[in-house]
MIFISE-312665 format. One record per residue: x, y, z of N, C-alpha, C, O, CB in turn; residue in three letters. Coordinates in Angstrom, 3 decimals. Glycine has a CB too. Example, Ala and Ser with C-alpha at 12.3 -4.5 7.8 and 13.67 -1.06 7.14 Angstrom:
! residues 2
n_c1 n_c2 n_c3 ca_c1 ca_c2 ca_c3 c_c1 c_c2 c_c3 o_c1 o_c2 o_c3 cb_c1 cb_c2 cb_c3 residu
13.190 -5.690 7.800 12.300 -4.500 7.800 13.200 -3.300 7.800 14.236 -3.319 8.465 11.308 -4.473 9.046 ALA
12.850 -2.250 7.080 13.670 -1.060 7.140 12.900 0.030 7.870 13.409 1.138 8.039 14.084 -0.598 5.725 SER
//
This chain:
! residues 58
n_c1 n_c2 n_c3 ca_c1 ca_c2 ca_c3 c_c1 c_c2 c_c3 o_c1 o_c2 o_c3 cb_c1 cb_c2 cb_c3 residu
7.455 13.449 -13.027 6.579 13.091 -12.080 6.003 11.903 -12.422 5.214 11.806 -13.362 5.667 14.022 -11.843 UNK
6.510 10.525 -11.372 6.102 9.423 -11.942 4.936 9.386 -11.169 4.927 10.159 -10.212 7.008 8.246 -11.943 UNK
3.664 8.479 -11.392 2.683 8.543 -10.554 2.287 6.833 -10.408 2.564 6.264 -11.464 1.498 9.615 -11.149 UNK
1.731 5.922 -9.397 1.767 4.739 -9.425 0.108 4.336 -8.850 -0.206 4.631 -7.697 3.087 4.270 -8.601 UNK
-0.736 3.741 -9.654 -2.293 3.591 -9.154 -1.893 2.269 -7.678 -1.257 1.223 -7.807 -3.649 2.765 -10.904 UNK
-2.306 2.628 -6.843 -2.307 1.629 -5.297 -3.685 1.303 -5.335 -4.555 1.986 -4.795 -1.879 2.480 -3.595 UNK
-3.931 0.024 -6.117 -5.511 -0.423 -5.885 -5.410 -1.987 -4.638 -4.531 -2.057 -3.779 -6.350 -0.993 -7.893 UNK
-6.243 -2.818 -4.789 -6.518 -4.194 -4.116 -5.469 -5.049 -4.419 -4.849 -5.568 -3.491 -7.819 -4.875 -4.548 UNK
-5.057 -5.365 -6.020 -4.241 -6.002 -6.252 -2.979 -5.954 -5.772 -2.269 -6.914 -5.471 -4.289 -5.992 -7.134 UNK
-2.663 -4.531 -5.697 -1.404 -3.708 -5.356 -1.418 -4.250 -3.987 -0.540 -5.060 -3.693 -1.445 -1.940 -5.511 UNK
-2.149 -3.969 -3.260 -2.321 -4.355 -1.614 -2.110 -5.952 -1.242 -1.479 -6.421 -0.295 -3.980 -3.950 -1.088 UNK
-2.704 -6.513 -2.098 -2.616 -7.675 -1.371 -0.891 -8.270 -1.722 -0.064 -8.832 -1.005 -3.987 -8.761 -1.906 UNK
-0.870 -7.856 -3.073 0.919 -7.929 -3.466 1.822 -7.729 -2.504 2.769 -8.425 -2.135 1.442 -6.868 -4.455 UNK
1.444 -6.764 -2.165 2.323 -6.080 -1.381 2.252 -6.789 0.228 3.203 -6.645 0.996 1.895 -4.451 -1.470 UNK
1.501 -7.258 0.467 1.309 -8.159 1.785 2.153 -9.336 1.479 3.064 -9.754 2.193 -0.321 -8.649 2.124 UNK
1.664 -9.951 0.067 2.196 -11.524 0.212 3.821 -11.274 -0.044 4.577 -12.087 0.486 1.406 -12.771 -1.134 UNK
4.298 -10.387 -0.687 5.520 -9.897 -0.202 6.288 -10.183 0.980 7.119 -11.046 1.264 5.381 -8.840 -0.143 UNK
5.666 -9.011 1.712 6.174 -9.099 3.360 5.945 -11.071 4.041 6.583 -11.411 5.037 4.728 -7.663 4.522 UNK
5.216 -11.858 3.485 4.557 -12.642 4.125 5.791 -13.700 3.577 6.255 -14.467 4.420 2.870 -12.765 3.814 UNK
6.378 -13.760 2.061 7.423 -14.361 2.088 8.869 -14.089 2.296 9.749 -14.934 2.133 7.312 -14.745 1.318 UNK
9.032 -13.036 2.614 10.258 -12.396 3.302 10.240 -12.897 4.756 11.372 -13.137 5.175 10.221 -10.718 3.259 UNK
9.191 -13.127 5.676 8.846 -13.591 7.127 7.369 -14.002 7.480 6.307 -13.495 7.838 9.196 -12.456 8.078 UNK
7.959 -15.290 7.150 6.300 -16.125 7.312 5.499 -15.793 8.839 4.435 -16.356 9.094 6.565 -18.179 7.289 UNK
6.026 -14.987 9.643 5.805 -15.595 10.796 4.308 -14.072 10.292 3.241 -14.059 10.906 7.334 -15.692 12.451 UNK
4.491 -13.449 9.619 3.472 -12.194 9.283 1.766 -12.826 8.901 0.690 -12.234 8.976 4.219 -11.247 7.675 UNK
2.096 -14.316 8.461 1.086 -14.652 8.240 0.034 -14.350 8.883 0.062 -14.431 10.111 1.168 -15.518 8.151 UNK
-1.151 -13.928 8.208 -2.379 -14.168 9.377 -2.859 -12.743 10.228 -3.977 -12.467 10.662 -1.727 -15.357 10.668 UNK
-1.410 -11.839 10.305 -1.675 -10.494 11.291 -2.074 -9.470 10.036 -1.803 -9.661 8.851 -0.037 -9.861 12.376 UNK
-2.751 -8.394 10.574 -3.193 -7.492 9.950 -2.370 -6.317 9.269 -1.428 -5.807 9.876 -3.958 -7.140 10.700 UNK
-2.759 -5.873 7.929 -1.666 -4.998 7.466 -0.890 -4.006 8.388 0.293 -3.734 8.185 -2.202 -4.241 6.469 UNK
-1.615 -3.485 9.403 -1.221 -2.138 10.723 0.149 -3.358 11.378 1.333 -3.056 11.226 -3.190 -1.617 12.475 UNK
-0.171 -4.389 11.923 0.575 -5.640 12.159 1.989 -5.542 11.750 3.062 -5.475 12.349 -0.050 -6.777 11.440 UNK
1.569 -5.561 10.376 2.642 -6.105 9.232 3.951 -4.323 9.199 5.111 -4.243 8.798 1.346 -6.525 7.070 UNK
3.143 -3.360 9.732 3.799 -2.298 9.647 3.282 -1.546 7.949 3.908 -0.583 7.505 5.466 -2.777 9.909 UNK
2.376 -2.018 7.362 2.011 -1.522 6.234 0.915 -0.492 6.749 0.186 -0.646 7.729 1.570 -2.628 5.219 UNK
0.956 0.710 5.786 -0.622 1.207 5.978 -1.988 0.697 5.690 -2.083 -0.117 4.772 -0.753 2.182 5.376 UNK
-3.100 1.061 6.356 -4.234 0.671 6.082 -4.638 0.764 4.299 -4.271 1.737 3.640 -5.080 1.512 7.044 UNK
-5.114 0.072 3.926 -5.958 0.001 2.556 -7.293 0.455 2.923 -8.020 -0.072 3.766 -6.062 -1.531 1.857 UNK
-7.613 1.747 2.030 -8.993 2.018 2.032 -9.628 2.435 0.920 -10.441 3.355 0.837 -9.257 2.842 2.869 UNK
-9.172 1.623 -0.054 -9.750 2.011 -1.425 -8.666 2.180 -2.579 -7.504 2.123 -2.178 -10.538 3.393 -1.277 UNK
-8.811 2.338 -3.666 -7.622 2.597 -4.780 -7.355 4.199 -4.863 -8.176 5.116 -4.914 -8.119 1.993 -6.438 UNK
-5.810 4.233 -4.859 -5.352 5.588 -4.828 -4.260 5.884 -5.724 -3.553 5.032 -6.262 -4.969 5.940 -3.541 UNK
-4.188 6.784 -5.821 -2.886 7.683 -6.624 -1.681 7.637 -6.170 -2.009 7.890 -5.010 -3.014 9.128 -6.660 UNK
-0.520 7.522 -6.107 0.583 7.912 -5.454 1.815 8.695 -6.265 2.077 8.392 -7.429 1.025 6.720 -4.867 UNK
2.365 9.475 -5.720 3.493 10.114 -6.375 4.154 10.746 -5.364 3.813 10.924 -4.195 3.160 11.053 -7.464 UNK
5.545 11.195 -6.197 6.068 12.014 -5.366 6.521 13.487 -5.804 7.088 13.647 -6.885 7.042 11.329 -4.890 UNK
6.333 14.261 -5.181 6.668 15.675 -6.086 7.202 16.744 -5.281 6.548 17.283 -4.389 5.343 16.340 -6.804 UNK
8.845 17.180 -5.704 9.521 17.887 -5.413 9.690 17.436 -3.708 9.674 18.251 -2.785 9.035 19.175 -5.921 UNK
9.828 16.157 -3.581 10.054 15.170 -2.111 9.037 15.267 -1.390 9.135 15.111 -0.173 11.230 15.523 -1.094 UNK
7.801 15.557 -2.014 6.573 15.206 -1.171 5.902 14.216 -1.337 5.819 14.228 -2.565 5.719 15.990 -1.175 UNK
5.282 13.242 -0.969 4.539 12.392 -1.155 3.230 12.919 -1.265 2.905 13.760 -0.428 4.714 11.531 -0.325 UNK
2.248 12.517 -2.317 1.153 12.654 -2.497 0.458 12.017 -2.893 0.867 11.324 -3.824 1.006 13.257 -2.848 UNK
-0.972 11.841 -2.471 -1.820 10.563 -2.449 -2.965 11.514 -2.543 -3.289 12.509 -1.895 -1.740 9.385 -1.062 UNK
-3.809 10.455 -4.251 -5.106 11.300 -4.614 -6.143 10.125 -4.028 -5.916 8.922 -4.157 -5.323 11.753 -6.536 UNK
-6.954 10.508 -3.570 -8.028 9.176 -3.512 -9.494 9.953 -4.034 -9.554 11.108 -4.455 -8.226 8.375 -1.572 UNK
-10.570 9.060 -3.897 -11.845 9.415 -4.549 -12.482 9.902 -3.264 -12.352 9.308 -2.193 -12.677 8.157 -5.385 UNK
-13.295 11.205 -3.457 -13.608 11.900 -2.234 -14.990 11.432 -2.484 -15.266 11.284 -3.674 -13.272 13.579 -2.051 UNK
-16.144 11.103 -1.412 -17.830 11.283 -1.621 -18.146 12.776 -1.315 -19.303 13.190 -1.390 -18.830 10.239 -0.471 UNK
//
């Protein structure tokens, strides 16, 4: 099982990569770019074909 930490820096890099591919996306929201909203640091993993996201709960 491989897990990735998805934090604010990762989210920004994901946006910048899409903008490099399509400059018309600059200034648009993550949702308008086709990305999921960033709601804080999470750990993402795939286990037996299921995507698992672990986040901090209050």
